[in-house]
GUMIFI-177305 format. One record per atom (N, C-alpha, C, O): residue number from 0; x, z, y; atom name. Coordinates in steps of 0.02 Angstrom, whole numbers. Each point is the difference from the previous one (the first is absolute). Layout:
<nodes>
   seq       px       pz       py   atom
   NUM        X        Z        Y     CA
...
</nodes>
This chain:
<nodes>
   seq       px       pz       py   atom
     0       47        0      -28      N
     0      -45      -19       45     CA
     0       39       14       46      C
     0       53       30       -7      O
     1      -84      -60       77      N
     1       44       -6       27     CA
     1      -24       33       66      C
     1      -60       -2       16      O
     2      110       35       26      N
     2      -29       51       62     CA
     2      -65        2       28      C
     2      -38       48        1      O
     3       19     -152       38      N
     3      -14      -11       30     CA
     3     -100      -22      -22      C
     3      -47      -17       37      O
     4       53       29     -119      N
     4      -46        5      -27     CA
     4      -72       23       33      C
     4       14       56       21      O
     5      -79      -67       -6      N
     5      -41       58       18     CA
     5      -28       45      -48      C
     5        0       -2      -61      O
     6      -37       61      121      N
     6       -2       65      -58     CA
     6      -80        6       -8      C
     6      -33       20       47      O
     7        4      -36     -105      N
     7      -43      -10      -27     CA
     7      -74       63        0      C
     7        6       39      -47      O
     8      -64      -27       86      N
     8      -28       47       22     CA
     8      -68      -17      -24      C
     8      -30      -44       31      O
     9       -5       78      -93      N
     9      -94      -11       -1     CA
     9      -50       65       15      C
     9       11       61        2      O
    10      -60      -95        5      N
    10      -54       72      -13     CA
    10      -72      -35        4      C
    10      -15      -58       14      O
    11      -18      101      -29      N
    11      -90      -30      -34     CA
    11      -13      -40       66      C
    11      -36      -50       -4      O
    12       64       71       72      N
    12      -32      -22       52     CA
    12       43      -10       67      C
    12       51      -31      -11      O
    13      -61       53       85      N
    13       39       -1       48     CA
    13       18       75        2      C
    13       54       10       29      O
    14      -84       45      -51      N
    14       30       31       55     CA
    14       77       56      -55      C
    14       31       49       21      O
    15      -23      -78      -82      N
    15       77      -22       -8     CA
    15       55       -4       93      C
    15       32       47       23      O
    16      -36     -103        4      N
    16       20      -12       52     CA
    16       48       46       50      C
    16       50      -18       32      O
    17      -93      109      -39      N
    17       23       41        1     CA
    17       72       11      -11      C
    17       40       35       31      O
    18      -30      -78      -86      N
    18       68       27      -45     CA
    18       47      -58       18      C
    18       61        1        5      O
    19     -113      -64        7      N
    19       39      -45        0     CA
    19       53       21       79      C
    19       60       -4       11      O
    20     -119       24       30      N
    20       34       12       88     CA
    20       85       53       -5      C
    20       59      -12       16      O
    21      -98       78      -50      N
    21       50       39       11     CA
    21       84      -50      -63      C
    21       59       11       13      O
    22      -80      -53      -65      N
    22       65      -32      -36     CA
    22       31      -51       67      C
    22       59       -7       18      O
    23     -136      -33       19      N
    23       67      -34       34     CA
    23       15       58       68      C
    23       50      -13       34      O
    24      -70       43      -23      N
    24       39       61       59     CA
    24       38       21      -10      C
    24       31       22       48      O
    25        4       -7     -137      N
    25       69       49        0     CA
    25       51      -83      -20      C
    25       61        0       -7      O
    26      -99      -51        2      N
    26       59      -35      -55     CA
    26      -28      -56       48      C
    26      -53      -23      -21      O
    27       76       -5       83      N
    27      -43      -41       45     CA
    27       52      -63      -23      C
    27      -34      -41      -31      O
    28       69       31       33      N
    28       45      -43      -47     CA
    28      -28      -43      -72      C
    28       20      -55      -20      O
    29      -69       94       -9      N
    29      -21      -23      -64     CA
    29      -53      -45       30      C
    29      -25        2       56      O
    30        8      -57     -121      N
    30      -61      -42        3     CA
    30      -64       34      -49      C
    30       -4       47      -39      O
    31      -13      -66       49      N
    31      -98       53      -39     CA
    31      -46      -71      -28      C
    31      -13      -48       35      O
    32        0       54      -82      N
    32      -69      -37      -37     CA
    32      -40       39       -5      C
    32       26       43      -36      O
    33      -85      -24       50      N
    33      -48       40        2     CA
    33      -54      -47      -49      C
    33      -24      -56        9      O
    34       18       97      -55      N
    34      -97      -23      -15     CA
    34      -23       19       -8      C
    34       14       39      -46      O
    35      -81      -36       73      N
    35      -71       59        0     CA
    35      -54      -30      -58      C
    35      -18      -56       18      O
    36       -1       68      -55      N
    36      -43      -38      -60     CA
    36      -74       25       35      C
    36      -41       31      -33      O
    37       29      -47       99      N
    37      -74        9       25     CA
    37      -49      -19      -41      C
    37      -51       32       -9      O
    38       70     -105      -27      N
    38      -68      -17      -59     CA
    38      -27       56      -33      C
    38      -61       -1      -10      O
    39      108       68      -15      N
    39      -23       72      -71     CA
    39       -4       60       41      C
    39       -4       56      -25      O
    40        5      -71      101      N
    40       -2       69       35     CA
    40      -72       36      -26      C
    40      -40      -37      -29      O
    41       20      116       38      N
    41       85       42      -15     CA
    41       21       -9      -80      C
    41      -26      -27      -48      O
    42       59       48       55      N
    42       36       16      -69     CA
    42      -32       64      -41      C
    42        2        3      -61      O
    43      -33       53      104      N
    43      -22       56      -13     CA
    43      -31      -22      -50      C
    43       18        4      -58      O
    44      -65      -29       78      N
    44      -78      -38      -52     CA
    44       36       -2      -77      C
    44      -25       29      -47      O
    45       98      -73       43      N
    45        3      -48      -54     CA
    45       19       55      -46      C
    45        8       60       10      O
    46       -2     -108      -78      N
    46       29       56      -52     CA
    46       70      -31      -16      C
    46       24      -57       -6      O
    47        0      130        2      N
    47       99      -21      -23     CA
    47       18      -64      -43      C
    47       60      -15       -1      O
    48     -106      -25      -35      N
    48       17      -71      -65     CA
    48       -4      -43       85      C
    48       54      -29        8      O
    49      -91       22       38      N
    49      -40      -29       53     CA
    49       74      -17       40      C
    49       25      -55        2      O
    50        0      112       26      N
    50       42        5       49     CA
    50       75      -24      -19      C
    50       40      -25       40      O
    51      -31       39     -109      N
    51       66        3      -24     CA
    51       -5      -83      -10      C
    51       52      -30       14      O
    52     -112      -12      -39      N
    52       20      -69       19     CA
    52      -19      -24       84      C
    52       30      -51       17      O
    53      -64       74       21      N
    53       18      -33       60     CA
    53       79       15       24      C
    53       19      -43       39      O
    54       41      103      -54      N
    54       70       28       25     CA
    54       17      -50      -34      C
    54       56      -24        1      O
    55      -87       11      -23      N
    55       61      -61     -103     CA
    55       15      -45       41      C
    55       54       -5       29      O
    56     -112      -38      -22      N
    56       -6      -74       51     CA
    56        6        0       67      C
    56      -19      -48       34      O
    57       53      113       -4      N
    57      -20       -5       80     CA
    57      103        8       -7      C
    57       32      -39       35      O
    58        5       85      -77      N
    58       48      -19      -35     CA
    58       46      -43       10      C
    58       49       -4       37      O
    59      -99      -59     -116      N
    59       25      -29       17     CA
    59      -10      -49       68      C
    59       54      -24       16      O
    60     -104        5       23      N
    60       19      -22       68     CA
    60       57       26       47      C
    60       26      -31       46      O
    61      -14       88      -65      N
    61       62       15       56     CA
    61       54      -10      -40      C
    61       49       12       36      O
    62      -27      -30      -99      N
    62       54      -32      -44     CA
    62       27      -54       22      C
    62       59       -5       17      O
    63     -117      -54      -14      N
    63       -5      -44       10     CA
    63       23       -6       86      C
    63       25      -53       18      O
    64      -33      102       27      N
    64        9       -3       52     CA
    64       92       24        3      C
    64       29       13       53      O
    65       -8      -11      -97      N
    65       83       40       -8     CA
    65       12       55       22      C
    65       50        7       35      O
    66      -95       52      -52      N
    66       20       58       42     CA
    66       44       41      -22      C
    66       10        5      -61      O
    67       13       22       93      N
    67       68       30      -35     CA
    67      -29      106      -33      C
    67       21       37      -45      O
    68      -72      -29       94      N
    68      -25       51      -29     CA
    68      -80       -4        0      C
    68      -29      -37       40      O
    69      -15       92     -103      N
    69      -74      -16       46     CA
    69       -7       75       -5      C
    69       22       37      -44      O
    70      -79      -12      130      N
    70      -40       62      -11     CA
    70      -64      -29       -8      C
    70      -20      -51       28      O
    71      -22       97      -81      N
    71      -52       17      -19     CA
    71      -28       55       72      C
    71        0       61       -7      O
    72      -19      -90       64      N
    72      -20       41       58     CA
    72      -91        4       -3      C
    72      -48      -14       35      O
    73       63       44      -99      N
    73      -98       44      -14     CA
    73       -4       55      -59      C
    73       24       -4      -56      O
    74      -53       45       79      N
    74       24       62      -45     CA
    74      -35      -22      -54      C
    74       33       -9      -51      O
    75      -97       -4       48      N
    75      -35      -31      -71     CA
    75        4      -26      -20      C
    75      -47       -2      -41      O
    76      109      -63       29      N
    76       40      -45      -22     CA
    76       62       32      -20      C
    76       21       -9      -57      O
    77        9       46       99      N
    77       32       34      -26     CA
    77      -17       31      -62      C
    77        7      -19      -58      O
    78      -33       76       83      N
    78      -39       46      -62     CA
    78       -6      -52      -67      C
    78        8        5      -61      O
    79      -20      -42       95      N
    79      -50      -35      -95     CA
    79       26      -58      -24      C
    79      -20      -22      -55      O
    80       80      -20      103      N
    80       12      -80      -31     CA
    80       96       32       -2      C
    80       33      -35      -39      O
    81        1       81       67      N
    81       64       27        9     CA
    81       71      -41      -60      C
    81       51      -34        6      O
    82     -100       70      -68      N
    82       24       20      -60     CA
    82        7      -84      -28      C
    82       48      -29      -26      O
    83     -118        5       45      N
    83      -10      -82      -41     CA
    83       64      -43       22      C
    83       43      -17      -42      O
    84      -36       -4      133      N
    84       26      -10       21     CA
    84       75        6       12      C
    84       33      -49       19      O
    85        8      139      -35      N
    85       62      -13       13     CA
    85        5      -63      -82      C
    85       33      -52       -8      O
    86      -83       92      -40      N
    86       26      -40      -65     CA
    86       25      -65      -15      C
    86       49      -20      -30      O
    87     -118      -19       73      N
    87       10      -89       -1     CA
    87       50       -8       41      C
    87       46      -29      -29      O
    88      -28       49      113      N
    88       57        5        6     CA
    88       97        2      -38      C
    88       51      -29       20      O
    89      -65       84      -85      N
    89       69       16      -46     CA
    89       60       14       38      C
    89       56      -13      -22      O
    90      -69       44       93      N
    90       57       16       37     CA
    90       38      -61       28      C
    90       60        1        9      O
    91     -107      -64        6      N
    91       55      -54       40     CA
    91      -26        5       57      C
    91       24      -39       41      O
    92      -68       77      -20      N
    92      -12       -2       63     CA
    92      -17       91       29      C
    92      -41       26      -37      O
    93       64       16       88      N
    93      -13       62        4     CA
    93      -95      -14       -2      C
    93      -31      -52       -5      O
    94       12      112        9      N
    94      -73        2       40     CA
    94       -9       76       14      C
    94       20       48      -34      O
    95      -46      -48       76      N
    95      -19       93       63     CA
    95      -67        1       -8      C
    95      -39      -47       -2      O
    96       26      117       -1      N
    96      -74       16        1     CA
    96       -6       44       35      C
    96       48       32       20      O
    97     -126      -15        1      N
    97        3       43       53     CA
    97       10       59        3      C
    97       21       38       44      O
    98      -41      -28     -111      N
    98      -22       65      -20     CA
    98       46       76      -12      C
    98       -8       60       11      O
    99       71     -114      -47      N
    99       59       26      -45     CA
    99       40       43       71      C
    99       23       55      -13      O
   100      -17      -80       81      N
   100       48       31       59     CA
   100      -28       46        7      C
   100       31       52       -6      O
   101     -117      -49       26      N
   101      -11       36       42     CA
   101      -19       87      -65      C
   101        4       56       25      O
   102      -19      -63      -88      N
   102      -11       28      -38     CA
   102      103       29      -12      C
   102        8       61        1      O
   103       50     -102       -9      N
   103       47       55       19     CA
   103       18       47       70      C
   103       34       51        8      O
   104      -76      -97       39      N
   104       17       45       50     CA
   104      -31       65       26      C
   104       17       40       44      O
   105      -87      -46     -105      N
   105      -36       60       -6     CA
   105       11       60      -45      C
   105      -20       58       -5      O
   106       67     -106      -30      N
   106       31       45      -42     CA
   106       51       44        9      C
   106       10       45      -41      O
   107       28      -53       96      N
   107       65        2       21     CA
   107      -29       63       53      C
   107       47       38       12      O
   108      -86      -24       10      N
   108      -21       38       68     CA
   108      -39       70      -17      C
   108      -58       19        5      O
   109      122       10      -31      N
   109      -43       67      -31     CA
   109      -10       62       43      C
   109        3       58      -22      O
   110      -19      -78      102      N
   110      -54       26       15     CA
   110      -73       11      -31      C
   110      -35       50       -8      O
   111       24     -127       -7      N
   111      -68      -18      -35     CA
   111      -30       29      -56      C
   111       19      -28      -52      O
   112      -49       62       47      N
   112      -19       46      -58     CA
   112      -48      -33      -30      C
   112        8       -6      -61      O
   113      -62      -20       87      N
   113      -45      -42       23     CA
   113      -46      -42       40      C
   113      -45       14       40      O
   114       78      -90      -67      N
   114      -59      -63       44     CA
   114      -44      -27      -36      C
   114      -11      -10      -60      O
   115      -16       -4      121      N
   115      -76      -59        0     CA
   115       20      -66      -19      C
   115       55      -25       13      O
   116     -109       -7      -47      N
   116        3      -61        2     CA
   116      -48      -44        8      C
   116      -50       15      -33      O
   117       45      -60       63      N
   117      -80      -55       53     CA
   117       35      -76      -12      C
   117       58      -19       12      O
   118     -116      -18      -42      N
   118       24      -57      -39     CA
   118      -69      -30      -14      C
   118      -58       20       -3      O
   119       95      -84       -7      N
   119      -83      -42      -27     CA
   119       -1       22      -85      C
   119       38       25      -42      O
   120     -116      -56       46      N
   120      -20       47      -87     CA
   120       61      -25      -63      C
   120       33       27      -44      O
   121      -43      -97       72      N
   121       64      -17      -44     CA
   121       72       55       -6      C
   121       26       20      -51      O
   122      -17      -14       83      N
   122       49       25        4     CA
   122       10       68        5      C
   122       58       21        8      O
   123     -111       22      -11      N
   123      -20       57        4     CA
   123      -13       10      -98      C
   123       42       38      -22      O
   124      -75      -56      -17      N
   124      -43      -11      -54     CA
   124       66      -12      -55      C
   124       -7       14      -60      O
   125       79      -46       92      N
   125       32        0      -39     CA
   125       43       47        4      C
   125       56      -14      -21      O
   126      -63       59       39      N
   126       44       81       19     CA
   126       77      -38      -21      C
   126       25       20      -52      O
   127       -1      -54       79      N
   127       54      -26       15     CA
   127       87       57       24      C
   127       55       22      -15      O
   128     -122      -30       72      N
   128       41       42       51     CA
   128       32       95      -51      C
   128       54       29        3      O
   129     -106      -16      -34      N
   129      -11       68       -3     CA
   129       45       -9      -51      C
   129       58       21        4      O
   130      -90      -64      -72      N
   130       68      -14      -56     CA
   130       62        0       23      C
   130       35       49      -10      O
   131       -4     -117       52      N
   131       67        1       26     CA
   131       21       72       31      C
   131       57       12      -21      O
   132      -85       52       73      N
   132       22       45       17     CA
   132        3       48      -34      C
   132       48       37       13      O
   133      -89      -19      -61      N
   133       -6       45      -54     CA
   133       74      -32      -54      C
   133       15       51      -32      O
   134       13      -83       20      N
   134       37      -28        1     CA
   134       84       22       -9      C
   134       37       21      -45      O
   135      -33      -42      119      N
   135       64       56       60     CA
   135      -18       46       20      C
   135       44       41       11      O
   136     -114      -22        3      N
   136       11       86       11     CA
   136      -82       24      -29      C
   136      -57       -7       23      O
   137       85       38      -86      N
   137      -58       38      -24     CA
   137      -48       68       24      C
   137      -56       20      -14      O
   138      119        4       60      N
   138      -22       42       46     CA
   138      -69       14       45      C
   138      -39       47        9      O
   139       48     -124       16      N
   139      -40      -31       57     CA
   139      -66       -7      -13      C
   139       -7      -34      -50      O
   140      -57       55       79      N
   140      -74        9        5     CA
   140      -16      -67       12      C
   140       37      -22       44      O
   141      -71      -13      -61      N
   141      -47      -78       17     CA
   141      -76        8       14      C
   141      -45       30      -29      O
   142       49      -85      107      N
   142      -86        9      -23     CA
   142      -24      -51       63      C
   142       -1       14       60      O
   143      -20      -89      -99      N
   143      -14      -57        6     CA
   143      -56      -12       -6      C
   143      -21       -5      -58      O
   144      -44      -10      136      N
   144      -55      -33       14     CA
   144        9      -80      -10      C
   144       44       -8      -42      O
   145      -69      -52       63      N
   145      -33      -47       -8     CA
   145      -27        9       73      C
   145      -36       45       24      O
   146       62      -96        2      N
   146      -20        4       84     CA
   146      -50      -71        5      C
   146       16      -27       53      O
   147      -72      -17      -87      N
   147      -10      -51        6     CA
   147        2      -39       85      C
   147       36      -47       17      O
   148      -60       63        1      N
   148      -21      -16       58     CA
   148       62      -13       80      C
   148       -7      -16       59      O
   149       61       35     -102      N
   149       58       17       68     CA
   149       18      -76        8      C
   149        1      -32       53      O
   150       17        4     -129      N
   150       26      -71       -2     CA
   150      -36      -42       69      C
   150       30      -17       51      O
   151      -86        7      -64      N
   151      -64      -50        3     CA
   151      -14       20       77      C
   151       -8      -43       45      O
   152        5      109      -35      N
   152       17       22       67     CA
   152       56      -19       47      C
   152      -19      -21       54      O
   153       72       22      -61      N
   153       47       -9       22     CA
   153        3      -82       27      C
   153       10      -26       55      O
   154      -26        0     -127      N
   154       13      -90       43     CA
   154      -45       -5        8      C
   154       -3      -61       -6      O
   155      -80       87       24      N
   155      -22      -14       66     CA
   155       11       17       64      C
   155      -37       -2       49      O
   156      119       28      -59      N
   156        1       13       73     CA
   156       -7       61       45      C
   156        1       11       60      O
   157      -12       31     -125      N
   157      -40       85        6     CA
   157       38       43      -27      C
   157       -2       23      -57      O
   158       59       -7      131      N
   158       46       58      -13     CA
   158       37       31       67      C
   158        8      -37       48      O
   159       12      100      -48      N
   159       14       35       82     CA
   159      -70      -17        7      C
   159      -14      -28      -53      O
   160      -25       29       81      N
   160      -92       22        8     CA
   160      -23       45      -35      C
   160       26       23      -51      O
   161      -87       -2       81      N
   161      -41       57        4     CA
   161        3      -15      -85      C
   161       29       24      -49      O
   162      -85      -85       66      N
   162      -50      -12      -85     CA
   162       95        1      -49      C
   162       17       43      -40      O
   163        2      -72       51      N
   163       68       25      -63     CA
   163       10       41      -19      C
   163       -4        9      -61      O
   164       27       50      117      N
   164        4       60        3     CA
   164      -78       41      -60      C
   164       -5       30      -53      O
   165      -21      -47       87      N
   165      -87       37      -45     CA
   165       18      -16      -60      C
   165       -2       43      -45      O
   166       24     -117       32      N
   166       -9      -16      -77     CA
   166       59       52      -33      C
   166      -13       39      -46      O
   167       68      -43       72      N
   167       72       24      -19     CA
   167      -11       79      -15      C
   167       34       29      -43      O
   168      -73       -3       73      N
   168       -8       81        3     CA
   168      -40        6      -55      C
   168       16       39      -45      O
   169      -81      -81       41      N
   169      -63       26      -64     CA
   169       61        0      -75      C
   169        6       41      -46      O
   170       31     -104       58      N
   170       48       16      -70     CA
   170       40       55      -21      C
   170        7       30      -53      O
   171       28      -26      136      N
   171       51       63       -2     CA
   171      -22       46      -15      C
   171       37       37      -32      O
   172     -122       -8       47      N
   172      -24       60      -14     CA
   172        1       17      -77      C
   172      -16       52      -27      O
   173       34      -97        5      N
   173       -2       15      -82     CA
   173       36       73      -14      C
   173       54       -1       29      O
   174      -64       55      -57      N
   174       -6       71       16     CA
   174       72       15      -24      C
   174       32       45       26      O
   175       -3      -90      -85      N
   175       41       -1      -68     CA
   175       95      -12       68      C
   175       56       18      -17      O
   176      -74      -55       90      N
   176       39      -27       27     CA
   176       13       79       39      C
   176       52        5       32      O
   177      -85       37      -35      N
   177      -11       60       54     CA
   177       77       29       -3      C
   177       14       36       48      O
   178       35      -46      -94      N
   178       85       43        5     CA
   178       33      -65      -37      C
   178       17       -9      -58      O
   179      -15      -23      105      N
   179       59      -67      -47     CA
   179       36        8       51      C
   179      -19       11       57      O
   180       90      -19      -84      N
   180       49        8       57     CA
   180       30     -101       10      C
   180       51      -19       28      O
   181      -99      -22      -59      N
   181       15      -79       28     CA
   181      -31      -24      -43      C
   181       -8       28      -54      O
   182      -17      -90       70      N
   182      -37      -66       -9     CA
   182       30      -43       16      C
   182       33      -11       50      O
   183      -51      -32     -119      N
   183       10      -86      -29     CA
   183      -32      -63       21      C
   183      -43      -30      -32      O
   184       57       20       63      N
   184      -47      -38        5     CA
   184       14      -83      -17      C
   184       32      -46       25      O
   185      -76       56      -84      N
   185       18      -50      -62     CA
   185      -47      -65        2      C
   185      -34      -22      -46      O
   186       42       -5      114      N
   186      -40      -62       32     CA
   186       45      -34       63      C
   186        8       27       54      O
   187       16      -86      -71      N
   187       48      -54       41     CA
   187      -40       16       60      C
   187       28       17       51      O
   188     -111      -22      -56      N
   188      -26       16      103     CA
   188       23       55       17      C
   188       16       12       59      O
   189       -9       38     -115      N
   189      -16       70       47     CA
   189       59       26       70      C
   189       -9       44       42      O
   190       72      -94      -50      N
   190       53       31       75     CA
   190      -48       -2       54      C
   190       11       42       44      O
   191      -56      -75      -36      N
   191      -43      -28       71     CA
   191      -53       70        3      C
   191      -23       27       51      O
   192       12       -5     -127      N
   192      -33      106       44     CA
   192       43       52        7      C
   192      -19       57       14      O
   193       95      -78      -25      N
   193       42       56      -15     CA
   193      -16       39       47      C
   193       10       61       -2      O
   194      -36      -90       48      N
   194       26       84       75     CA
   194      -91       32        1      C
   194      -17       52       27      O
   195      -12      -82      -49      N
   195      -92       26      -14     CA
   195       28       50      -93      C
   195      -17       52      -26      O
   196       37      -74       19      N
   196       25       57      -60     CA
   196       28       33       12      C
   196      -30       53      -12      O
   197       76      -43       32      N
   197       62       41       54     CA
   197      -51       59       54      C
   197        7       59       13      O
   198      -55     -106        7      N
   198      -43       32       70     CA
   198      -18       52      -58      C
   198       31       51      -16      O
   199      -84      -75       -8      N
   199      -50       63      -65     CA
   199       39       31      -10      C
   199       -5       46       41      O
   200       68      -34      -88      N
   200       27       53      -25     CA
   200       39       50       65      C
   200       20       58       -9      O
   201      -17      -83       50      N
   201       43       54       79     CA
   201       65       -9       -9      C
   201       41       47       -3      O
   202      -20     -135       -4      N
   202       84       14      -25     CA
   202       25       39      -55      C
   202       61        0      -14      O
   203      -95       26      -12      N
   203       56       29      -37     CA
   203        4      -32      -78      C
   203       59       13      -12      O
   204      -76      -35      -28      N
   204        7      -44      -34     CA
   204       48      -27        6      C
   204       14      -21       56      O
   205       46        8     -127      N
   205       33      -70        4     CA
   205      -53      -59      -28      C
   205      -48        8      -38      O
   206       78      -80       75      N
   206      -69      -53      -31     CA
   206       78      -53      -23      C
   206       53      -10       29      O
   207      -85      -15     -101      N
   207       43      -61      -26     CA
   207      -12      -61        0      C
   207       -1      -10      -60      O
   208      -10      -48       90      N
   208      -37      -66       12     CA
   208       66      -35      -44      C
   208       56       25       -1      O
   209      -73      -75      -27      N
   209       57      -43      -42     CA
   209       37      -47       34      C
   209       38      -32      -37      O
   210      -38       15      110      N
   210        3      -50       30     CA
   210       65        0       30      C
   210       25      -55        9      O
   211       18      123       13      N
   211       81       -4        7     CA
   211        4       19      -59      C
   211       15      -48      -35      O
   212      -22      109       -3      N
   212       41       -7     -102     CA
   212       17      -53      -12      C
   212       60      -14        0      O
   213      -98      -21      -12      N
   213      -13      -55      -29     CA
   213       33      -76       31      C
   213       14      -44      -40      O
   214       -3       35      118      N
   214       74      -22       10     CA
   214       29       27        3      C
   214       -5      -21       58      O
   215       51       65      -59      N
   215       43       44      -17     CA
   215       17      -28      -58      C
   215       59      -16      -12      O
   216     -119        7      -37      N
   216       27        4      -85     CA
   216       15      -69       15      C
   216       56      -16      -19      O
   217      -88      -29       45      N
   217       24      -59      -13     CA
   217       53      -27       33      C
   217       14      -57      -18      O
   218       34       93       81      N
   218       62      -30       28     CA
   218       57       58      -59      C
   218       50      -29      -20      O
   219      -58       95        0      N
   219       24       13      -46     CA
   219       12      -57      -56      C
   219       54      -29       -5      O
   220     -106       16      -32      N
   220       19      -65      -62     CA
   220       42      -49        8      C
   220       46      -17      -36      O
   221      -71      -14      104      N
   221       29      -66       -1     CA
   221      103       20       24      C
   221       56      -23      -13      O
   222      -88       77       52      N
   222       75       20       12     CA
   222       52       24      -62      C
   222       61      -10       -1      O
   223     -107       52      -59      N
   223       53      -14      -60     CA
   223       30      -58      -37      C
   223       56       -7      -26      O
   224     -138      -52       32      N
   224       19      -34      -32     CA
   224       46      -59       28      C
   224        6      -55      -27      O
   225       34       79      103      N
   225       39      -61       40     CA
   225      -48      -64       29      C
   225       24      -54       18      O
   226     -107       73      -15      N
   226      -27      -34       10     CA
   226      -42      -32       90      C
   226      -28      -53       16      O
   227       44      110       18      N
   227        0       21       75     CA
   227       30      -92       66      C
   227       50      -29       22      O
   228     -109       27      -21      N
   228      -11      -74       43     CA
   228       34       26       64      C
   228      -18       52       28      O
   229       91     -111        6      N
   229       11       40       56     CA
   229      -28      -56       63      C
   229       24        5       57      O
   230      -54      -34      -65      N
   230      -53      -68       54     CA
   230      -50      -37      -38      C
   230        7      -38      -47      O
   231      -74       63       87      N
   231      -60      -30      -53     CA
   231       -1      -55       52      C
   231        7        4       61      O
   232      -23      -84     -118      N
   232       25      -66       -3     CA
   232      -91      -42       41      C
   232       -8      -40       45      O
   233      -37       72      -85      N
   233      -45        0       11     CA
   233      -67       53       -7      C
   233        1       55      -26      O
   234      -83     -104       71      N
   234      -44       44       -5     CA
   234      -35       38      -66      C
   234      -15      -24      -55      O
   235        6       95       80      N
   235      -50       39      -39     CA
   235      -58      -38      -11      C
   235      -32      -24       47      O
   236        7       14     -137      N
   236      -47      -43       10     CA
   236      -57       56      -53      C
   236       21       40      -42      O
   237      -90      -53       57      N
   237      -51       54        7     CA
   237      -66      -52      -65      C
   237      -55      -18       23      O
   238       69        7      -79      N
   238      -60      -35      -27     CA
   238      -58       71      -33      C
   238       16       55      -22      O
   239      -83      -86       31      N
   239      -59       30      -22     CA
   239      -16      -72      -55      C
   239       13      -59       13      O
   240      -42       86      -69      N
   240      -31      -12      -49     CA
   240      -86      -16       29      C
   240      -35      -47      -18      O
   241       22       82       51      N
   241      -70      -28       41     CA
   241       -4        2       55      C
   241       -4       56       26      O
   242        5     -117       16      N
   242        9       36       87     CA
   242      -75        1       53      C
   242      -34      -51        7      O
   243       26       82        9      N
   243      -60       -8       63     CA
   243       22       11       81      C
   243       57      -14       17      O
   244      -91       32       18      N
   244       57       -1       76     CA
   244       -8       70        9      C
   244       37       29       39      O
   245     -101       13      -84      N
   245        1       50        0     CA
   245       66       44       11      C
   245        4       44       42      O
   246       65      -68     -103      N
   246       37       37      -47     CA
   246       69       -3       35      C
   246       46       41       -3      O
   247      -53     -118       46      N
   247       52       -6       74     CA
   247       -4       39       28      C
   247       51       32       13      O
   248     -124       -9       18      N
   248      -27       10       57     CA
   248       62       96      -31      C
   248       50       25       26      O
   249      -84      -10      -74      N
   249       19       76       -4     CA
   249       89       20        1      C
   249       31       43       31      O
   250      -11     -100      -84      N
   250       64        7        4     CA
   250       43       51       77      C
   250       28       55        2      O
   251      -35      -84       27      N
   251       -1       27       68     CA
   251       -4       92       17      C
   251       22       34       47      O
   252      -68      -12     -121      N
   252      -17       77        1     CA
   252       71       15      -43      C
   252       12       60       -9      O
   253       31     -106      -18      N
   253       36       31      -69     CA
   253       73      -18       24      C
   253       46       41        4      O
   254      -40     -116       15      N
   254       66      -19       43     CA
   254       27       16       67      C
   254      -28       35       42      O
   255       80      -62      -35      N
   255       10        3       73     CA
   255       28      -77       43      C
   255       61       -7       -5      O
   256      -80      -24       27      N
   256       24      -45       -8     CA
   256      -40      -55      -19      C
   256      -34       16      -48      O
   257       23      -82       69      N
   257      -63      -49      -15     CA
   257       21      -61      -63      C
   257       41      -45      -10      O
   258     -112       82      -26      N
   258       20      -27      -55     CA
   258      -29      -76      -23      C
   258      -39      -24       41      O
   259       52      -13      -94      N
   259      -51      -54      -21     CA
   259       -5       -3      -46      C
   259       49       -6      -37      O
   260     -134        9        8      N
   260       21       13      -76     CA
   260      -32      -56      -25      C
   260      -54      -22       21      O
   261      109      -14      -95      N
   261       -8      -28      -27     CA
   261      -38      -14      -55      C
   261       19       32      -49      O
   262      -74      -76       37      N
   262      -37        2      -69     CA
   262       40      -34      -83      C
   262       10      -59      -14      O
   263        4      111      -23      N
   263       28      -44      -47     CA
   263      -41       21      -48      C
   263       -6       59      -15      O
   264      -17      -93       -5      N
   264      -56       18      -47     CA
   264       28      -15     -101      C
   264       12      -48      -36      O
   265      -16      134       30      N
   265       38      -28      -69     CA
   265      -48        8      -69      C
   265       14        0      -59      O
   266      -53        5       81      N
   266      -51        4      -51     CA
   266      -38      -49       -5      C
   266      -47        1      -39      O
   267       53      -25       57      N
   267      -42      -72        4     CA
   267       53      -60      -68      C
   267      -17      -58      -11      O
</nodes>
């Protein structure tokens, strides 16, 4: 592989652009090829088998684009399909997910004895965060809650306002969250409501979102493989499996800078 090959990033939709934005900010010399599977969103309502099927097809698309690293920028796909994609790649291309860097950061923070987790139904139902945390920190208490409305609320532009704060507060009033020391934001949309979550807890808890942790993992992985690019030659490309103008409008919420979505109907 060559240093000037792009980084491939995929998600069930366009929320993973928050991760792509963090990667671009940390590694401005890297070219990004992003794929949002908008034809099948949300993944949270799909079976693990379906998500694995979608993820392998998207992986093929990114391999065809000559990507030197693939990042699964979706909690649900990271939970359901990471091992399947990893086995498929067979070590030929490094693979990063959005769960492990967060789990490792939480487990390393010994000030946290009880951690809350909020995410989509699919992510919470999988129990992946609890399982991985238990393996690293058997003493750590976890409490998880599916917060189904939050992602669609954010995509509709409702964050950092009275409407979003009311919805967020109703979820965070969950009694088991009353004595947590930290919260895992287990959805790539949620960095946009981090201030509101912090506000609810009066800034007294630590909040873990995947974006910066994952961007740092990508950088570290490329450094270890001597694959960091020193000068980007091509523009980023953003593909979706189903195009609507509303998707393109929503990208402004998740990615800083102008984005043009390219329609790539890989399922046809």
